[in-house]
C-alpha positions as a LaTeX table, in Angstrom:
\begin{tabular}{lrrr}
\hline
Residue & $x$ (\AA) & $y$ (\AA) & $z$ (\AA) \\
\hline
Met1 & 125.56 & 111.99 & 162.27 \\
Thr2 & 126.55 & 108.75 & 160.46 \\
Leu3 & 125.00 & 107.72 & 157.16 \\
Phe4 & 122.93 & 104.98 & 158.83 \\
Ser5 & 121.92 & 107.33 & 161.64 \\
Arg6 & 120.77 & 109.93 & 159.14 \\
Arg7 & 118.87 & 107.32 & 157.16 \\
Arg8 & 117.27 & 106.01 & 160.33 \\
Trp9 & 116.28 & 109.55 & 161.39 \\
Leu10 & 114.79 & 110.24 & 157.97 \\
Ala11 & 112.92 & 106.91 & 158.00 \\
Gln12 & 111.48 & 107.58 & 161.44 \\
Thr13 & 110.47 & 111.10 & 160.45 \\
Ser14 & 108.78 & 109.80 & 157.31 \\
Leu15 & 107.09 & 107.04 & 159.29 \\
Ala16 & 105.69 & 109.50 & 161.82 \\
Ala17 & 104.33 & 111.69 & 159.05 \\
Ala18 & 102.87 & 108.70 & 157.23 \\
Ser19 & 101.17 & 107.34 & 160.34 \\
Met20 & 99.55 & 110.70 & 161.03 \\
Ala21 & 98.35 & 110.84 & 157.45 \\
Leu22 & 96.73 & 107.39 & 157.51 \\
Pro23 & 92.96 & 107.67 & 157.93 \\
Thr24 & 91.23 & 105.42 & 160.45 \\
Leu25 & 88.40 & 103.14 & 159.48 \\
Gly26 & 85.01 & 104.60 & 160.17 \\
Arg27 & 82.99 & 102.59 & 162.68 \\
Ala28 & 79.75 & 103.22 & 160.77 \\
Gln29 & 80.98 & 101.72 & 157.50 \\
Ser30 & 80.95 & 98.01 & 156.68 \\
Pro31 & 83.93 & 96.14 & 158.14 \\
Val32 & 86.85 & 95.54 & 155.80 \\
Lys33 & 87.29 & 91.83 & 155.12 \\
Ile34 & 90.83 & 90.44 & 155.42 \\
Lys35 & 91.78 & 86.94 & 154.30 \\
Phe36 & 94.79 & 85.97 & 156.41 \\
Gln37 & 97.09 & 83.04 & 155.66 \\
Met38 & 98.83 & 81.55 & 158.69 \\
Asp39 & 102.15 & 79.73 & 158.35 \\
Trp40 & 101.14 & 76.70 & 160.41 \\
Arg41 & 98.38 & 74.90 & 162.22 \\
Val42 & 96.63 & 76.11 & 165.37 \\
Asp43 & 98.91 & 75.81 & 168.41 \\
Gly44 & 100.31 & 77.94 & 171.21 \\
Gln45 & 102.57 & 79.92 & 168.89 \\
Ser46 & 99.55 & 81.29 & 167.02 \\
Ala47 & 97.88 & 82.54 & 170.22 \\
Pro48 & 98.35 & 86.30 & 169.58 \\
Phe49 & 96.25 & 86.09 & 166.41 \\
Tyr50 & 93.33 & 84.10 & 167.83 \\
Tyr51 & 93.48 & 86.00 & 171.11 \\
Ser52 & 93.13 & 89.32 & 169.28 \\
Leu53 & 90.23 & 87.89 & 167.29 \\
Ala54 & 88.42 & 86.48 & 170.35 \\
Lys55 & 88.86 & 89.71 & 172.30 \\
Gly56 & 87.19 & 91.66 & 169.50 \\
Tyr57 & 90.23 & 93.84 & 168.79 \\
Phe58 & 89.96 & 93.40 & 165.02 \\
Glu59 & 86.24 & 94.05 & 165.11 \\
Lys60 & 86.76 & 97.25 & 167.11 \\
Glu61 & 89.14 & 98.42 & 164.38 \\
Gly62 & 86.48 & 97.90 & 161.72 \\
Leu63 & 87.87 & 94.62 & 160.40 \\
Asp64 & 86.39 & 91.21 & 159.58 \\
Val65 & 89.40 & 88.87 & 159.67 \\
Ser66 & 89.36 & 85.20 & 158.67 \\
Phe67 & 92.40 & 83.00 & 159.43 \\
Asp68 & 93.37 & 79.91 & 157.43 \\
Val69 & 95.93 & 77.41 & 158.73 \\
Gly70 & 99.06 & 76.82 & 156.67 \\
Ala71 & 101.83 & 74.36 & 155.90 \\
Gly72 & 104.99 & 76.44 & 156.08 \\
Ser73 & 106.19 & 79.95 & 155.36 \\
Ala74 & 106.98 & 79.28 & 151.71 \\
Met75 & 103.37 & 78.33 & 151.09 \\
Ala76 & 102.14 & 81.41 & 152.95 \\
Val77 & 104.37 & 83.70 & 150.85 \\
Asn78 & 103.30 & 82.03 & 147.60 \\
Arg79 & 99.61 & 82.24 & 148.42 \\
Leu80 & 99.92 & 85.94 & 149.13 \\
Ala81 & 101.88 & 86.45 & 145.91 \\
Ser82 & 99.14 & 84.69 & 143.96 \\
Gly83 & 96.59 & 87.22 & 145.20 \\
Ser84 & 94.56 & 84.57 & 147.06 \\
Tyr85 & 95.12 & 86.27 & 150.43 \\
Asp86 & 95.40 & 89.86 & 151.63 \\
Met87 & 97.73 & 89.35 & 154.57 \\
Gly88 & 99.65 & 86.53 & 156.19 \\
Tyr89 & 102.36 & 85.36 & 158.55 \\
Gly90 & 105.65 & 83.88 & 157.42 \\
Asp91 & 109.41 & 83.74 & 157.69 \\
Val92 & 111.26 & 86.77 & 156.31 \\
Asn93 & 113.87 & 84.37 & 154.94 \\
Ala94 & 111.19 & 82.70 & 152.81 \\
Leu95 & 110.27 & 86.18 & 151.57 \\
Ile96 & 113.91 & 86.88 & 150.63 \\
Glu97 & 114.02 & 83.55 & 148.79 \\
Phe98 & 110.82 & 84.36 & 146.93 \\
Phe99 & 112.10 & 87.71 & 145.68 \\
Gly100 & 115.55 & 86.36 & 144.90 \\
Ser101 & 114.21 & 83.48 & 142.84 \\
Gly102 & 112.52 & 85.83 & 140.39 \\
Ala103 & 109.15 & 84.13 & 140.83 \\
Pro104 & 106.21 & 86.01 & 139.29 \\
Ala105 & 103.80 & 87.73 & 141.66 \\
Val106 & 100.27 & 88.98 & 141.09 \\
Ala107 & 100.45 & 90.81 & 144.42 \\
Arg108 & 103.94 & 91.33 & 145.87 \\
Pro109 & 104.11 & 90.42 & 149.59 \\
Gln110 & 105.86 & 92.78 & 151.98 \\
Ala111 & 106.63 & 92.48 & 155.70 \\
Val112 & 104.85 & 95.14 & 157.77 \\
Tyr113 & 105.42 & 93.94 & 161.39 \\
Gln114 & 108.50 & 91.99 & 162.48 \\
Thr115 & 107.20 & 89.67 & 165.19 \\
Leu116 & 110.23 & 87.40 & 165.72 \\
Asp117 & 113.41 & 89.33 & 166.47 \\
Gln118 & 115.42 & 86.12 & 165.97 \\
Thr119 & 114.82 & 82.96 & 163.98 \\
Pro120 & 113.69 & 80.01 & 166.13 \\
Ala121 & 115.39 & 77.59 & 163.71 \\
Gly122 & 117.87 & 75.07 & 165.03 \\
Val123 & 119.17 & 71.50 & 164.95 \\
Met124 & 118.12 & 68.96 & 167.58 \\
Val125 & 119.96 & 65.69 & 168.31 \\
Leu126 & 119.83 & 62.97 & 170.91 \\
Thr127 & 122.62 & 63.27 & 173.48 \\
Lys128 & 123.54 & 59.63 & 172.86 \\
Ser129 & 124.56 & 60.64 & 169.33 \\
Gly130 & 127.73 & 62.08 & 170.85 \\
Val131 & 127.26 & 65.39 & 169.01 \\
Thr132 & 128.24 & 68.09 & 171.50 \\
Ala133 & 128.88 & 70.96 & 169.08 \\
Pro134 & 127.77 & 71.89 & 165.53 \\
Ala135 & 131.07 & 70.58 & 164.08 \\
Gly136 & 130.02 & 67.11 & 165.21 \\
Leu137 & 127.11 & 67.15 & 162.76 \\
Ala138 & 129.47 & 66.47 & 159.86 \\
Gly139 & 128.66 & 63.10 & 158.30 \\
Lys140 & 125.32 & 62.83 & 160.10 \\
Thr141 & 121.85 & 62.42 & 158.58 \\
Leu142 & 119.36 & 65.17 & 159.37 \\
Gly143 & 115.63 & 64.93 & 158.82 \\
Ala144 & 113.15 & 67.65 & 157.94 \\
Pro145 & 110.41 & 68.53 & 155.45 \\
Val146 & 111.82 & 70.11 & 152.30 \\
Phe147 & 110.17 & 73.43 & 153.19 \\
Asp148 & 111.44 & 73.54 & 156.78 \\
Ala149 & 113.04 & 76.89 & 157.69 \\
Gly150 & 115.86 & 75.21 & 159.62 \\
Arg151 & 116.70 & 73.07 & 156.61 \\
Lys152 & 116.60 & 76.04 & 154.25 \\
Leu153 & 118.85 & 78.06 & 156.57 \\
Trp154 & 121.32 & 75.18 & 156.96 \\
Pro155 & 123.72 & 76.60 & 154.30 \\
Leu156 & 124.01 & 79.83 & 156.30 \\
Phe157 & 124.45 & 77.98 & 159.60 \\
Ala158 & 127.03 & 75.66 & 158.00 \\
Lys159 & 128.97 & 78.59 & 156.54 \\
Val160 & 129.18 & 80.35 & 159.91 \\
Gln161 & 130.36 & 77.08 & 161.51 \\
Gly162 & 132.98 & 76.46 & 158.83 \\
Leu163 & 131.20 & 73.33 & 157.59 \\
Pro164 & 130.67 & 72.44 & 153.92 \\
Val165 & 127.02 & 72.76 & 152.88 \\
Asp166 & 127.04 & 69.07 & 152.00 \\
Ala167 & 128.51 & 68.05 & 155.36 \\
Val168 & 125.21 & 66.33 & 156.24 \\
Lys169 & 122.81 & 64.06 & 154.39 \\
Trp170 & 119.13 & 64.96 & 154.30 \\
Gln171 & 116.12 & 62.73 & 154.72 \\
Ser172 & 112.82 & 64.35 & 153.78 \\
Met173 & 109.78 & 63.57 & 155.90 \\
Asp174 & 106.33 & 64.71 & 156.86 \\
Pro175 & 106.34 & 67.36 & 159.63 \\
Gly176 & 104.30 & 65.12 & 161.90 \\
Leu177 & 106.93 & 62.37 & 161.74 \\
Arg178 & 110.01 & 64.53 & 162.31 \\
Glu179 & 110.46 & 64.20 & 166.07 \\
Val180 & 109.07 & 60.65 & 166.07 \\
Met181 & 111.79 & 59.55 & 163.64 \\
Leu182 & 114.45 & 61.26 & 165.73 \\
Val183 & 113.31 & 59.52 & 168.91 \\
Arg184 & 113.21 & 56.16 & 167.08 \\
Gly185 & 116.76 & 56.70 & 165.87 \\
Asp186 & 115.86 & 56.75 & 162.17 \\
Val187 & 117.89 & 59.98 & 161.76 \\
Asp188 & 120.77 & 61.49 & 163.71 \\
Gly189 & 119.12 & 64.89 & 164.08 \\
Val190 & 116.32 & 67.10 & 162.84 \\
Thr191 & 115.95 & 70.77 & 162.00 \\
Gly192 & 112.95 & 72.87 & 162.93 \\
Phe193 & 111.65 & 75.69 & 165.08 \\
Gln194 & 112.60 & 75.56 & 168.75 \\
Pro195 & 111.56 & 75.07 & 171.45 \\
Ser196 & 108.52 & 73.73 & 169.60 \\
Gly197 & 110.48 & 70.76 & 168.26 \\
Leu198 & 111.86 & 69.93 & 171.70 \\
Ile199 & 108.34 & 69.82 & 173.11 \\
Ser200 & 107.16 & 67.59 & 170.26 \\
Ala201 & 110.11 & 65.22 & 170.84 \\
Ile202 & 109.18 & 64.93 & 174.51 \\
Ala203 & 105.59 & 64.18 & 173.47 \\
Ala204 & 107.02 & 61.47 & 171.18 \\
Gly205 & 108.62 & 59.74 & 174.16 \\
Ala206 & 112.02 & 61.37 & 174.64 \\
Lys207 & 113.26 & 62.68 & 177.97 \\
Glu208 & 114.33 & 66.31 & 177.94 \\
Glu209 & 117.76 & 65.47 & 179.33 \\
Asp210 & 118.30 & 63.14 & 176.36 \\
Leu211 & 117.91 & 65.99 & 173.84 \\
Arg212 & 120.40 & 68.64 & 172.74 \\
Val213 & 119.47 & 71.72 & 170.70 \\
Phe214 & 121.73 & 74.00 & 168.67 \\
Leu215 & 119.77 & 77.19 & 168.09 \\
Tyr216 & 121.09 & 78.97 & 165.01 \\
Lys217 & 120.87 & 82.32 & 166.78 \\
Asp218 & 123.28 & 81.07 & 169.46 \\
Phe219 & 125.86 & 80.09 & 166.84 \\
Gly220 & 126.31 & 83.25 & 164.79 \\
Val221 & 123.16 & 83.31 & 162.63 \\
Asn222 & 121.65 & 86.72 & 163.37 \\
Val223 & 118.53 & 86.80 & 161.22 \\
Tyr224 & 114.94 & 87.85 & 161.74 \\
Gly225 & 112.20 & 85.22 & 161.80 \\
Asn226 & 108.48 & 85.45 & 161.12 \\
Ala227 & 106.71 & 88.69 & 160.29 \\
Ile228 & 103.21 & 89.82 & 159.38 \\
Leu229 & 102.97 & 90.23 & 155.62 \\
Ala230 & 100.63 & 92.24 & 153.39 \\
Thr231 & 100.31 & 92.25 & 149.62 \\
Ser232 & 101.14 & 95.29 & 147.53 \\
Lys233 & 97.57 & 95.24 & 146.20 \\
Phe234 & 96.01 & 95.29 & 149.66 \\
Ile235 & 98.42 & 97.97 & 150.86 \\
Ala236 & 97.50 & 100.18 & 147.90 \\
Glu237 & 93.75 & 99.62 & 148.22 \\
Gln238 & 93.33 & 99.41 & 152.01 \\
Pro239 & 96.27 & 101.11 & 153.78 \\
Gln240 & 94.11 & 102.07 & 156.74 \\
Ala241 & 93.06 & 98.41 & 157.16 \\
Val242 & 96.70 & 97.30 & 157.30 \\
Ala243 & 97.38 & 99.85 & 160.04 \\
Ala244 & 94.20 & 98.82 & 161.87 \\
Phe245 & 95.18 & 95.14 & 161.76 \\
Leu246 & 98.60 & 95.91 & 163.23 \\
Arg247 & 97.10 & 98.00 & 166.03 \\
Ala248 & 94.78 & 95.16 & 167.00 \\
Tyr249 & 97.46 & 92.48 & 166.69 \\
Asn250 & 100.03 & 94.54 & 168.60 \\
Lys251 & 97.59 & 94.96 & 171.48 \\
Gly252 & 96.86 & 91.23 & 171.55 \\
Leu253 & 100.52 & 90.25 & 171.28 \\
Lys254 & 101.49 & 92.39 & 174.27 \\
Glu255 & 98.68 & 90.92 & 176.36 \\
Val256 & 99.60 & 87.35 & 175.40 \\
Ile257 & 103.25 & 88.03 & 176.31 \\
Ala258 & 102.02 & 89.18 & 179.72 \\
Asn259 & 99.60 & 86.27 & 180.14 \\
Pro260 & 100.47 & 83.23 & 177.95 \\
Glu261 & 98.04 & 81.00 & 179.85 \\
Glu262 & 95.05 & 83.10 & 178.77 \\
Gly263 & 96.34 & 83.13 & 175.22 \\
Val264 & 96.45 & 79.33 & 175.12 \\
Ala265 & 93.02 & 79.07 & 176.75 \\
Ile266 & 91.65 & 80.97 & 173.75 \\
Val267 & 93.61 & 78.74 & 171.36 \\
Arg268 & 91.86 & 75.74 & 172.94 \\
Gln269 & 88.50 & 77.33 & 172.15 \\
Arg270 & 89.49 & 77.13 & 168.49 \\
Glu271 & 91.30 & 73.78 & 168.68 \\
Pro272 & 90.04 & 71.84 & 171.73 \\
Leu273 & 92.36 & 68.86 & 171.15 \\
Val274 & 95.58 & 70.73 & 171.98 \\
Asn275 & 97.17 & 70.10 & 175.37 \\
Ala276 & 97.08 & 73.34 & 177.38 \\
Ala277 & 100.25 & 72.68 & 179.42 \\
Val278 & 102.24 & 71.70 & 176.33 \\
Glu279 & 101.07 & 74.72 & 174.35 \\
Val280 & 101.75 & 77.15 & 177.18 \\
Arg281 & 105.31 & 75.90 & 177.28 \\
Arg282 & 105.57 & 76.13 & 173.48 \\
Leu283 & 104.30 & 79.72 & 173.53 \\
Lys284 & 106.47 & 80.79 & 176.46 \\
Gly285 & 109.50 & 79.31 & 174.74 \\
Leu286 & 108.83 & 81.28 & 171.56 \\
Ile287 & 108.33 & 84.49 & 173.56 \\
Asp288 & 111.54 & 84.03 & 175.54 \\
Val289 & 113.72 & 82.87 & 172.64 \\
Cys290 & 112.49 & 84.98 & 169.74 \\
Ile291 & 110.09 & 87.80 & 170.66 \\
Val292 & 111.25 & 89.46 & 173.87 \\
Ser293 & 114.89 & 90.47 & 173.45 \\
Pro294 & 117.16 & 93.35 & 174.45 \\
Thr295 & 116.33 & 94.91 & 171.08 \\
Thr296 & 112.56 & 94.72 & 171.43 \\
Arg297 & 112.76 & 95.92 & 175.03 \\
Ala298 & 114.71 & 98.97 & 173.87 \\
Gln299 & 112.96 & 99.72 & 170.56 \\
Gly300 & 109.55 & 98.11 & 170.90 \\
Leu301 & 107.89 & 95.24 & 169.09 \\
Gly302 & 107.42 & 95.03 & 165.34 \\
Glu303 & 110.29 & 97.15 & 164.03 \\
Ala304 & 113.09 & 95.89 & 161.78 \\
Asp305 & 116.51 & 97.52 & 161.70 \\
Met306 & 117.20 & 98.20 & 158.02 \\
Ala307 & 120.99 & 97.82 & 158.26 \\
Arg308 & 120.60 & 94.45 & 159.97 \\
Leu309 & 118.00 & 93.44 & 157.38 \\
Glu310 & 120.32 & 94.39 & 154.51 \\
Lys311 & 123.01 & 92.13 & 156.01 \\
Gln312 & 120.48 & 89.34 & 156.38 \\
Ile313 & 119.52 & 89.73 & 152.72 \\
Asp314 & 123.20 & 89.51 & 151.70 \\
Asp315 & 123.82 & 86.42 & 153.86 \\
Val316 & 120.66 & 84.57 & 152.85 \\
Ser317 & 121.04 & 85.42 & 149.16 \\
Thr318 & 124.57 & 84.02 & 149.18 \\
Ala319 & 123.65 & 80.93 & 151.18 \\
Phe320 & 120.62 & 80.21 & 148.98 \\
Asn321 & 122.50 & 81.06 & 145.76 \\
Leu322 & 119.71 & 83.40 & 144.67 \\
Lys323 & 119.53 & 85.04 & 141.26 \\
Ser324 & 119.02 & 88.52 & 142.67 \\
Lys325 & 118.78 & 90.36 & 146.00 \\
Pro326 & 115.82 & 92.43 & 147.15 \\
Thr327 & 116.50 & 95.61 & 149.10 \\
Ala328 & 115.51 & 96.04 & 152.72 \\
Ala329 & 113.01 & 98.70 & 151.64 \\
Thr330 & 111.42 & 96.20 & 149.25 \\
Leu331 & 111.20 & 93.60 & 151.97 \\
Phe332 & 109.97 & 95.63 & 154.95 \\
Asn333 & 107.49 & 98.54 & 155.04 \\
Pro334 & 107.33 & 100.28 & 158.46 \\
Ala335 & 104.66 & 102.81 & 157.43 \\
Phe336 & 101.79 & 101.01 & 159.18 \\
Leu337 & 103.38 & 100.21 & 162.54 \\
Pro338 & 101.59 & 101.39 & 165.67 \\
Ser339 & 103.33 & 104.17 & 167.55 \\
Lys340 & 106.54 & 103.29 & 169.36 \\
Arg341 & 104.82 & 104.05 & 172.66 \\
Asp342 & 102.18 & 101.42 & 171.91 \\
Arg343 & 104.81 & 98.90 & 170.84 \\
Met344 & 106.96 & 99.20 & 173.95 \\
Leu345 & 106.91 & 96.29 & 176.40 \\
Ala346 & 105.97 & 96.91 & 180.02 \\
\hline
\end{tabular}
C-alpha cells in the first residue's frame, strides 16, 4: 500500500466513523437557522440550492436556511470569515488565497462539499481577433472585474502556457458590462466562468460561431472550483446541522442534474425575470463542464482528492505569490459528507 493509499484508507475509515457518530437533528426541536452566503446572483447555476429549499429538503432535515446573493467568491469567503454567515458557496481558489494572505478571521471558513470538480474559468475572445490558441493572447487586452476567478487564475494559466504573467493588459469593469464590452470590441477578450460568459455574450448580440473559448481546464489547469463552505464556529457548534445541510443539498443537486429544466423552473419562482431557456443552457453547461466528470462518476459528488488538492494549493500559492500555504486538511473537511452511496450519480 502506497503512502497516499494508506492515507486515503485512513481518511475514509475516519470519515465513516465520524459520520456514524454525528447525531441527527431531532424533528421535534426548533429548526436550526443557517445564514448562507451565495457567490453570485440568482441564475441557473444556483438552481440546486433553491430547488432543495423549494422541495422542503432543508426543512425535512430540521433546518431553516436563508440565502443571500453575492458578488464573487472572495466576498463570500470574507463574509464567512467575519462571522456574518454560517455557511456559503465559493471558489476553493479564493479560499486558498484567503488563508495564504494571512488575513484575520473571526470564524475560519472550510470547504465541506466540493461541488465543481473543475474550475469553469476561461478566456473568451471573438474569432475575428485572430487568436486561435492561448499563445495568441500575448499583447492583448483582457477585461474582467478585479475579483473575477478567471482573472485571479490567469497567472497559473499563463505559467502552464509558457506566457509571462504580464503578457496581457487588464481593463477592470463591472460584471454586467464584461460581455457587452467584448462584443463592442472595447477589449480583445474577457475572463470569466464558462459557459455562462458565452451565453451572456450571445445575449449581448454576438453569434456563437463568432466566439472562441479557452477553458483553463482544457489547457493544463487542473484545479477544483466552487465548494460549499462552513465556518469553524458553526462546525464546532452545529456539526449535525452541517451534515444535514449537505444531505439536503446533495439530494437536490442530484435531482437537478437529472432534470435541469425543473431546477430552472424553481429558480424562476425566485427570480421571475430570468429567461428559462437561457438559464437551462447555463445550468446544463455547468453540469457538463464542471460537475459531472469521470471522477465524480467513479467516486461520487462532493469529495475532494487530498493529493490533488495539495498540488492545487502549491500551484495557486506560487501563482498568487502568497505569504503562506494552507494544508489540504485545513482547506477541506470531509467529515460531514453524505455516504458515498448517496453521492453516486445514477
